[in-house]
PyMOL Python script that loads the backbone (N, CA, C, O; Angstrom):
from pymol import cmd

cmd.read_pdbstr("""\
ATOM      1  N   MET A   1     -16.674  -1.366   1.186  1.00  0.00           N
ATOM      2  CA  MET A   1     -17.592  -0.582   2.312  1.00  0.00           C
ATOM      3  C   MET A   1     -16.079   1.108   2.162  1.00  0.00           C
ATOM      4  O   MET A   1     -14.908   1.228   1.799  1.00  0.00           O
ATOM      5  N   ALA A   2     -17.011   1.855   2.626  1.00  0.00           N
ATOM      6  CA  ALA A   2     -17.097   3.123   2.324  1.00  0.00           C
ATOM      7  C   ALA A   2     -16.422   3.680   4.174  1.00  0.00           C
ATOM      8  O   ALA A   2     -16.989   3.414   5.234  1.00  0.00           O
ATOM      9  N   PRO A   3     -15.212   4.412   4.019  1.00  0.00           N
ATOM     10  CA  PRO A   3     -14.607   4.403   5.470  1.00  0.00           C
ATOM     11  C   PRO A   3     -16.236   5.448   6.028  1.00  0.00           C
ATOM     12  O   PRO A   3     -17.206   5.661   5.301  1.00  0.00           O
ATOM     13  N   PRO A   4     -16.066   5.915   7.460  1.00  0.00           N
ATOM     14  CA  PRO A   4     -17.143   6.510   7.981  1.00  0.00           C
ATOM     15  C   PRO A   4     -16.685   7.921   7.746  1.00  0.00           C
ATOM     16  O   PRO A   4     -15.484   8.179   7.654  1.00  0.00           O
ATOM     17  N   ASN A   5     -17.572   8.794   7.654  1.00  0.00           N
ATOM     18  CA  ASN A   5     -17.769  10.270   7.234  1.00  0.00           C
ATOM     19  C   ASN A   5     -16.107  10.773   5.960  1.00  0.00           C
ATOM     20  O   ASN A   5     -15.084  11.456   5.999  1.00  0.00           O
ATOM     21  N   PHE A   6     -16.770   9.963   5.124  1.00  0.00           N
ATOM     22  CA  PHE A   6     -15.507   9.919   4.747  1.00  0.00           C
ATOM     23  C   PHE A   6     -15.421  11.688   4.179  1.00  0.00           C
ATOM     24  O   PHE A   6     -14.590  12.520   4.543  1.00  0.00           O
ATOM     25  N   GLU A   7     -16.475  11.873   3.270  1.00  0.00           N
ATOM     26  CA  GLU A   7     -16.811  13.281   2.783  1.00  0.00           C
ATOM     27  C   GLU A   7     -16.230  14.512   3.622  1.00  0.00           C
ATOM     28  O   GLU A   7     -15.461  15.383   3.216  1.00  0.00           O
ATOM     29  N   HIS A   8     -16.731  14.380   4.761  1.00  0.00           N
ATOM     30  CA  HIS A   8     -15.933  15.420   5.915  1.00  0.00           C
ATOM     31  C   HIS A   8     -14.313  15.102   6.481  1.00  0.00           C
ATOM     32  O   HIS A   8     -13.656  16.101   6.776  1.00  0.00           O
ATOM     33  N   VAL A   9     -13.841  14.128   6.595  1.00  0.00           N
ATOM     34  CA  VAL A   9     -12.484  13.977   6.820  1.00  0.00           C
ATOM     35  C   VAL A   9     -11.803  14.417   5.442  1.00  0.00           C
ATOM     36  O   VAL A   9     -10.748  15.050   5.395  1.00  0.00           O
ATOM     37  N   VAL A  10     -12.459  14.047   4.443  1.00  0.00           N
ATOM     38  CA  VAL A  10     -11.373  14.759   2.927  1.00  0.00           C
ATOM     39  C   VAL A  10     -11.334  15.938   3.215  1.00  0.00           C
ATOM     40  O   VAL A  10     -10.213  16.286   3.587  1.00  0.00           O
ATOM     41  N   LYS A  11     -12.450  17.105   3.201  1.00  0.00           N
ATOM     42  CA  LYS A  11     -13.130  18.366   3.165  1.00  0.00           C
ATOM     43  C   LYS A  11     -11.781  19.056   3.612  1.00  0.00           C
ATOM     44  O   LYS A  11     -11.053  19.908   3.102  1.00  0.00           O
ATOM     45  N   THR A  12     -11.755  18.171   5.030  1.00  0.00           N
ATOM     46  CA  THR A  12     -10.742  19.010   6.820  1.00  0.00           C
ATOM     47  C   THR A  12      -9.490  18.720   5.965  1.00  0.00           C
ATOM     48  O   THR A  12      -8.663  19.517   5.522  1.00  0.00           O
ATOM     49  N   ILE A  13      -9.572  17.117   5.822  1.00  0.00           N
ATOM     50  CA  ILE A  13      -7.873  17.290   5.403  1.00  0.00           C
ATOM     51  C   ILE A  13      -7.268  18.299   4.242  1.00  0.00           C
ATOM     52  O   ILE A  13      -6.150  18.792   4.392  1.00  0.00           O
ATOM     53  N   ALA A  14      -8.043  18.566   3.118  1.00  0.00           N
ATOM     54  CA  ALA A  14      -7.593  19.470   2.246  1.00  0.00           C
ATOM     55  C   ALA A  14      -7.926  20.031   2.865  1.00  0.00           C
ATOM     56  O   ALA A  14      -7.171  19.649   3.758  1.00  0.00           O
ATOM     57  N   SER A  15      -8.879  21.245   3.632  1.00  0.00           N
ATOM     58  CA  SER A  15      -9.023  22.505   4.301  1.00  0.00           C
ATOM     59  C   SER A  15      -7.130  22.632   5.018  1.00  0.00           C
ATOM     60  O   SER A  15      -6.380  22.722   4.046  1.00  0.00           O
ATOM     61  N   ASP A  16      -6.741  22.642   5.664  1.00  0.00           N
ATOM     62  CA  ASP A  16      -5.230  22.090   6.467  1.00  0.00           C
ATOM     63  C   ASP A  16      -4.490  21.831   6.147  1.00  0.00           C
ATOM     64  O   ASP A  16      -3.537  21.712   6.917  1.00  0.00           O
ATOM     65  N   THR A  17      -4.360  21.575   4.928  1.00  0.00           N
ATOM     66  CA  THR A  17      -3.011  21.114   3.452  1.00  0.00           C
ATOM     67  C   THR A  17      -3.324  21.632   2.841  1.00  0.00           C
ATOM     68  O   THR A  17      -3.489  20.764   1.984  1.00  0.00           O
ATOM     69  N   ASN A  18      -3.775  22.879   2.196  1.00  0.00           N
ATOM     70  CA  ASN A  18      -4.638  23.555   1.382  1.00  0.00           C
ATOM     71  C   ASN A  18      -3.427  22.127   0.079  1.00  0.00           C
ATOM     72  O   ASN A  18      -2.268  22.000  -0.316  1.00  0.00           O
ATOM     73  N   THR A  19      -4.604  21.519  -0.027  1.00  0.00           N
ATOM     74  CA  THR A  19      -4.306  20.617  -0.854  1.00  0.00           C
ATOM     75  C   THR A  19      -6.022  20.195  -1.167  1.00  0.00           C
ATOM     76  O   THR A  19      -6.940  19.987  -0.374  1.00  0.00           O
ATOM     77  N   SER A  20      -5.965  20.173  -3.118  1.00  0.00           N
ATOM     78  CA  SER A  20      -7.580  19.737  -4.020  1.00  0.00           C
ATOM     79  C   SER A  20      -8.071  18.908  -3.221  1.00  0.00           C
ATOM     80  O   SER A  20      -7.275  18.228  -2.574  1.00  0.00           O
ATOM     81  N   THR A  21     -10.307  18.604  -2.913  1.00  0.00           N
ATOM     82  CA  THR A  21     -10.145  17.749  -2.368  1.00  0.00           C
ATOM     83  C   THR A  21     -10.831  16.907  -3.184  1.00  0.00           C
ATOM     84  O   THR A  21     -11.982  16.488  -3.062  1.00  0.00           O
ATOM     85  N   GLU A  22      -9.778  16.635  -4.281  1.00  0.00           N
ATOM     86  CA  GLU A  22      -9.925  15.370  -5.691  1.00  0.00           C
ATOM     87  C   GLU A  22      -8.909  14.819  -5.137  1.00  0.00           C
ATOM     88  O   GLU A  22      -9.284  13.734  -4.694  1.00  0.00           O
ATOM     89  N   THR A  23      -7.741  15.002  -4.910  1.00  0.00           N
ATOM     90  CA  THR A  23      -5.911  14.663  -4.381  1.00  0.00           C
ATOM     91  C   THR A  23      -6.408  14.232  -3.468  1.00  0.00           C
ATOM     92  O   THR A  23      -6.730  13.063  -3.679  1.00  0.00           O
ATOM     93  N   VAL A  24      -6.709  14.636  -2.319  1.00  0.00           N
ATOM     94  CA  VAL A  24      -7.429  13.933  -0.376  1.00  0.00           C
ATOM     95  C   VAL A  24      -8.073  12.637  -0.768  1.00  0.00           C
ATOM     96  O   VAL A  24      -7.715  11.494  -0.483  1.00  0.00           O
ATOM     97  N   SER A  25      -9.384  13.160  -1.679  1.00  0.00           N
ATOM     98  CA  SER A  25     -10.027  12.097  -2.347  1.00  0.00           C
ATOM     99  C   SER A  25      -9.274  10.846  -2.285  1.00  0.00           C
ATOM    100  O   SER A  25      -9.096   9.976  -1.432  1.00  0.00           O
ATOM    101  N   LYS A  26      -8.861  11.075  -3.589  1.00  0.00           N
ATOM    102  CA  LYS A  26      -8.227   9.924  -4.370  1.00  0.00           C
ATOM    103  C   LYS A  26      -7.712   9.060  -3.271  1.00  0.00           C
ATOM    104  O   LYS A  26      -8.327   8.122  -2.763  1.00  0.00           O
ATOM    105  N   MET A  27      -6.157   9.599  -2.863  1.00  0.00           N
ATOM    106  CA  MET A  27      -5.370   9.864  -1.201  1.00  0.00           C
ATOM    107  C   MET A  27      -5.854   8.464  -0.418  1.00  0.00           C
ATOM    108  O   MET A  27      -5.346   7.366  -0.190  1.00  0.00           O
ATOM    109  N   TYR A  28      -7.009   9.069  -0.165  1.00  0.00           N
ATOM    110  CA  TYR A  28      -7.612   9.202   1.186  1.00  0.00           C
ATOM    111  C   TYR A  28      -7.889   7.224   0.983  1.00  0.00           C
ATOM    112  O   TYR A  28      -7.592   6.288   1.725  1.00  0.00           O
ATOM    113  N   ALA A  29      -8.711   7.298  -0.633  1.00  0.00           N
ATOM    114  CA  ALA A  29      -9.483   5.636  -0.839  1.00  0.00           C
ATOM    115  C   ALA A  29      -8.653   4.839  -1.041  1.00  0.00           C
ATOM    116  O   ALA A  29      -9.075   3.684  -1.107  1.00  0.00           O
ATOM    117  N   ASP A  30      -7.330   5.016  -1.205  1.00  0.00           N
ATOM    118  CA  ASP A  30      -6.403   4.479  -2.332  1.00  0.00           C
ATOM    119  C   ASP A  30      -5.194   3.544  -0.729  1.00  0.00           C
ATOM    120  O   ASP A  30      -4.583   2.477  -0.785  1.00  0.00           O
ATOM    121  N   THR A  31      -5.334   4.783   0.732  1.00  0.00           N
ATOM    122  CA  THR A  31      -4.954   4.036   1.964  1.00  0.00           C
ATOM    123  C   THR A  31      -5.832   3.699   2.534  1.00  0.00           C
ATOM    124  O   THR A  31      -5.418   3.178   3.570  1.00  0.00           O
ATOM    125  N   TRP A  32      -7.057   3.672   2.478  1.00  0.00           N
ATOM    126  CA  TRP A  32      -8.095   2.921   3.086  1.00  0.00           C
ATOM    127  C   TRP A  32      -8.015   1.531   2.651  1.00  0.00           C
ATOM    128  O   TRP A  32      -8.036   0.533   3.372  1.00  0.00           O
ATOM    129  N   ALA A  33      -7.890   1.612   0.962  1.00  0.00           N
ATOM    130  CA  ALA A  33      -8.321  -0.205   0.648  1.00  0.00           C
ATOM    131  C   ALA A  33      -7.194  -0.350   0.996  1.00  0.00           C
ATOM    132  O   ALA A  33      -7.569  -0.432   2.165  1.00  0.00           O
ATOM    133  N   GLU A  34      -6.003  -0.476   1.087  1.00  0.00           N
ATOM    134  CA  GLU A  34      -4.448  -0.628   1.383  1.00  0.00           C
ATOM    135  C   GLU A  34      -4.464  -1.184   3.247  1.00  0.00           C
ATOM    136  O   GLU A  34      -3.935  -2.140   3.813  1.00  0.00           O
ATOM    137  N   TYR A  35      -5.153  -0.287   3.636  1.00  0.00           N
ATOM    138  CA  TYR A  35      -5.346  -0.788   4.446  1.00  0.00           C
ATOM    139  C   TYR A  35      -6.072  -1.641   5.562  1.00  0.00           C
ATOM    140  O   TYR A  35      -5.715  -2.292   6.543  1.00  0.00           O
ATOM    141  N   SER A  36      -7.736  -1.197   4.690  1.00  0.00           N
ATOM    142  CA  SER A  36      -8.296  -1.844   5.336  1.00  0.00           C
ATOM    143  C   SER A  36      -8.264  -3.558   4.328  1.00  0.00           C
ATOM    144  O   SER A  36      -9.362  -4.111   4.395  1.00  0.00           O
ATOM    145  N   ASP A  37      -7.414  -4.199   3.655  1.00  0.00           N
ATOM    146  CA  ASP A  37      -7.248  -5.224   2.569  1.00  0.00           C
ATOM    147  C   ASP A  37      -7.084  -5.704   3.803  1.00  0.00           C
ATOM    148  O   ASP A  37      -6.264  -5.322   4.638  1.00  0.00           O
ATOM    149  N   GLY A  38      -8.215  -6.907   3.941  1.00  0.00           N
ATOM    150  CA  GLY A  38      -7.943  -8.243   4.874  1.00  0.00           C
ATOM    151  C   GLY A  38      -8.108  -8.106   6.701  1.00  0.00           C
ATOM    152  O   GLY A  38      -8.321  -8.890   7.626  1.00  0.00           O
ATOM    153  N   ALA A  39      -7.894  -6.779   6.561  1.00  0.00           N
ATOM    154  CA  ALA A  39      -7.965  -6.144   7.961  1.00  0.00           C
ATOM    155  C   ALA A  39      -9.229  -6.931   8.909  1.00  0.00           C
ATOM    156  O   ALA A  39      -9.922  -7.548   8.100  1.00  0.00           O
ATOM    157  N   ARG A  40      -9.715  -7.106  10.188  1.00  0.00           N
ATOM    158  CA  ARG A  40     -11.088  -7.966  11.093  1.00  0.00           C
ATOM    159  C   ARG A  40     -11.205  -6.943  11.717  1.00  0.00           C
ATOM    160  O   ARG A  40     -12.329  -6.667  12.136  1.00  0.00           O
ATOM    161  N   ILE A  41      -9.970  -5.947  12.017  1.00  0.00           N
ATOM    162  CA  ILE A  41     -11.132  -4.715  12.532  1.00  0.00           C
ATOM    163  C   ILE A  41     -10.843  -3.576  12.772  1.00  0.00           C
ATOM    164  O   ILE A  41      -9.887  -3.281  13.489  1.00  0.00           O
ATOM    165  N   LEU A  42     -11.617  -2.722  12.216  1.00  0.00           N
ATOM    166  CA  LEU A  42     -11.605  -1.821  11.616  1.00  0.00           C
ATOM    167  C   LEU A  42     -11.327  -0.092  12.916  1.00  0.00           C
ATOM    168  O   LEU A  42     -10.876   1.040  12.742  1.00  0.00           O
ATOM    169  N   ASP A  43     -11.884  -0.822  14.050  1.00  0.00           N
ATOM    170  CA  ASP A  43     -12.128   0.471  15.062  1.00  0.00           C
ATOM    171  C   ASP A  43     -11.197   1.397  14.769  1.00  0.00           C
ATOM    172  O   ASP A  43     -11.332   2.581  15.079  1.00  0.00           O
ATOM    173  N   TYR A  44     -10.196   0.933  14.157  1.00  0.00           N
ATOM    174  CA  TYR A  44      -9.273   2.733  14.643  1.00  0.00           C
ATOM    175  C   TYR A  44      -9.335   2.734  12.751  1.00  0.00           C
ATOM    176  O   TYR A  44      -8.504   3.345  12.079  1.00  0.00           O
ATOM    177  N   LEU A  45      -9.698   2.479  12.562  1.00  0.00           N
ATOM    178  CA  LEU A  45      -8.987   2.151  10.544  1.00  0.00           C
ATOM    179  C   LEU A  45      -8.912   3.794  10.175  1.00  0.00           C
ATOM    180  O   LEU A  45      -7.924   4.283   9.626  1.00  0.00           O
ATOM    181  N   THR A  46      -9.949   4.474  10.507  1.00  0.00           N
ATOM    182  CA  THR A  46     -10.168   5.589  10.295  1.00  0.00           C
ATOM    183  C   THR A  46      -9.294   6.868  10.323  1.00  0.00           C
ATOM    184  O   THR A  46      -8.938   7.700   9.488  1.00  0.00           O
ATOM    185  N   VAL A  47      -9.100   6.657  11.673  1.00  0.00           N
ATOM    186  CA  VAL A  47      -7.427   7.883  12.009  1.00  0.00           C
ATOM    187  C   VAL A  47      -6.254   7.259  12.227  1.00  0.00           C
ATOM    188  O   VAL A  47      -5.608   7.939  13.023  1.00  0.00           O
ATOM    189  N   LEU A  48      -5.603   6.183  11.866  1.00  0.00           N
ATOM    190  CA  LEU A  48      -4.544   5.398  11.605  1.00  0.00           C
ATOM    191  C   LEU A  48      -4.531   5.720   9.602  1.00  0.00           C
ATOM    192  O   LEU A  48      -3.537   5.575   8.891  1.00  0.00           O
ATOM    193  N   VAL A  49      -5.875   6.147   9.140  1.00  0.00           N
ATOM    194  CA  VAL A  49      -5.343   6.092   7.665  1.00  0.00           C
ATOM    195  C   VAL A  49      -5.368   8.184   7.225  1.00  0.00           C
ATOM    196  O   VAL A  49      -4.819   8.884   6.374  1.00  0.00           O
ATOM    197  N   THR A  50      -6.054   8.363   8.052  1.00  0.00           N
ATOM    198  CA  THR A  50      -6.648   9.369   7.835  1.00  0.00           C
ATOM    199  C   THR A  50      -5.034  10.397   8.636  1.00  0.00           C
ATOM    200  O   THR A  50      -4.753  11.556   8.331  1.00  0.00           O
ATOM    201  N   LYS A  51      -4.172   9.429   9.754  1.00  0.00           N
ATOM    202  CA  LYS A  51      -2.805  10.006   9.914  1.00  0.00           C
ATOM    203  C   LYS A  51      -1.848  10.097   8.496  1.00  0.00           C
ATOM    204  O   LYS A  51      -1.221  11.080   8.101  1.00  0.00           O
ATOM    205  N   ARG A  52      -1.925   9.013   7.990  1.00  0.00           N
ATOM    206  CA  ARG A  52      -1.164   8.599   6.706  1.00  0.00           C
ATOM    207  C   ARG A  52      -1.297   9.264   5.547  1.00  0.00           C
ATOM    208  O   ARG A  52      -0.376   9.077   4.752  1.00  0.00           O
ATOM    209  N   VAL A  53      -2.243  10.052   5.172  1.00  0.00           N
ATOM    210  CA  VAL A  53      -2.865  11.163   4.410  1.00  0.00           C
ATOM    211  C   VAL A  53      -1.919  11.550   4.550  1.00  0.00           C
ATOM    212  O   VAL A  53      -0.826  11.375   4.011  1.00  0.00           O
ATOM    213  N   ARG A  54      -2.425  12.363   5.627  1.00  0.00           N
ATOM    214  CA  ARG A  54      -2.090  14.243   6.285  1.00  0.00           C
ATOM    215  C   ARG A  54       0.131  13.799   6.336  1.00  0.00           C
ATOM    216  O   ARG A  54       0.912  14.651   5.912  1.00  0.00           O
ATOM    217  N   GLU A  55       0.582  12.622   6.824  1.00  0.00           N
ATOM    218  CA  GLU A  55       1.531  12.124   6.589  1.00  0.00           C
ATOM    219  C   GLU A  55       2.105  12.710   5.202  1.00  0.00           C
ATOM    220  O   GLU A  55       2.848  13.648   4.913  1.00  0.00           O
ATOM    221  N   ASN A  56       1.428  11.738   4.493  1.00  0.00           N
ATOM    222  CA  ASN A  56       1.544  11.766   3.274  1.00  0.00           C
ATOM    223  C   ASN A  56       1.959  13.001   2.455  1.00  0.00           C
ATOM    224  O   ASN A  56       3.070  13.209   1.967  1.00  0.00           O
ATOM    225  N   LEU A  57       0.515  14.032   2.374  1.00  0.00           N
ATOM    226  CA  LEU A  57       0.542  15.381   1.707  1.00  0.00           C
ATOM    227  C   LEU A  57       2.320  16.246   2.301  1.00  0.00           C
ATOM    228  O   LEU A  57       3.174  16.723   1.553  1.00  0.00           O
ATOM    229  N   ARG A  58       2.350  16.170   3.820  1.00  0.00           N
ATOM    230  CA  ARG A  58       3.708  17.088   4.595  1.00  0.00           C
ATOM    231  C   ARG A  58       4.736  16.549   3.991  1.00  0.00           C
ATOM    232  O   ARG A  58       5.840  17.066   4.162  1.00  0.00           O
ATOM    233  N   GLY A  59       4.599  15.404   3.160  1.00  0.00           N
ATOM    234  CA  GLY A  59       5.839  15.073   2.671  1.00  0.00           C
ATOM    235  C   GLY A  59       5.993  15.077   1.372  1.00  0.00           C
ATOM    236  O   GLY A  59       7.124  14.802   0.972  1.00  0.00           O
ATOM    237  N   VAL A  60       4.943  15.377   0.363  1.00  0.00           N
ATOM    238  CA  VAL A  60       5.067  15.765  -0.752  1.00  0.00           C
ATOM    239  C   VAL A  60       5.460  17.812  -0.663  1.00  0.00           C
ATOM    240  O   VAL A  60       6.333  18.430  -1.272  1.00  0.00           O
ATOM    241  N   SER A  61       4.464  18.312   0.276  1.00  0.00           N
ATOM    242  CA  SER A  61       4.789  19.394   0.637  1.00  0.00           C
ATOM    243  C   SER A  61       6.035  19.871   0.254  1.00  0.00           C
ATOM    244  O   SER A  61       6.461  20.612  -0.631  1.00  0.00           O
ATOM    245  N   ARG A  62       6.868  18.712   1.928  1.00  0.00           N
ATOM    246  CA  ARG A  62       8.190  19.345   1.868  1.00  0.00           C
ATOM    247  C   ARG A  62       9.518  19.069   0.934  1.00  0.00           C
ATOM    248  O   ARG A  62      10.733  19.269   0.935  1.00  0.00           O
ATOM    249  N   ASP A  63       8.581  18.535   0.215  1.00  0.00           N
ATOM    250  CA  ASP A  63      10.195  17.712  -1.576  1.00  0.00           C
ATOM    251  C   ASP A  63       9.205  18.895  -2.499  1.00  0.00           C
ATOM    252  O   ASP A  63       9.725  19.084  -3.598  1.00  0.00           O
ATOM    253  N   LEU A  64       7.746  19.828  -2.270  1.00  0.00           N
ATOM    254  CA  LEU A  64       8.195  21.188  -3.752  1.00  0.00           C
ATOM    255  C   LEU A  64       9.074  21.878  -2.601  1.00  0.00           C
ATOM    256  O   LEU A  64       9.055  22.957  -3.194  1.00  0.00           O
ATOM    257  N   HIS A  65       9.707  22.117  -1.638  1.00  0.00           N
ATOM    258  CA  HIS A  65      10.554  23.013  -0.978  1.00  0.00           C
ATOM    259  C   HIS A  65      11.925  22.935  -1.245  1.00  0.00           C
ATOM    260  O   HIS A  65      12.707  23.704  -0.686  1.00  0.00           O
TER     261      HIS A  65
END
""", "prot")
cmd.dss("prot")
cmd.show_as("cartoon", "prot")
cmd.util.cbc("prot")
cmd.orient("prot")
């Protein structure tokens, strides 16, 4: 199942973090699959996945400096 507003969310994260859309798309899809596996309630999954991807990208950026 594809997350709602997938493309919009990926473009926004990519723009905000100065990361390629391909990288963000892969991270988002992987995180979505991990979080949605076995989940019965998906109402807030987009928010949780978006937050995790942003945090992961911030950590990568911090590690490079």
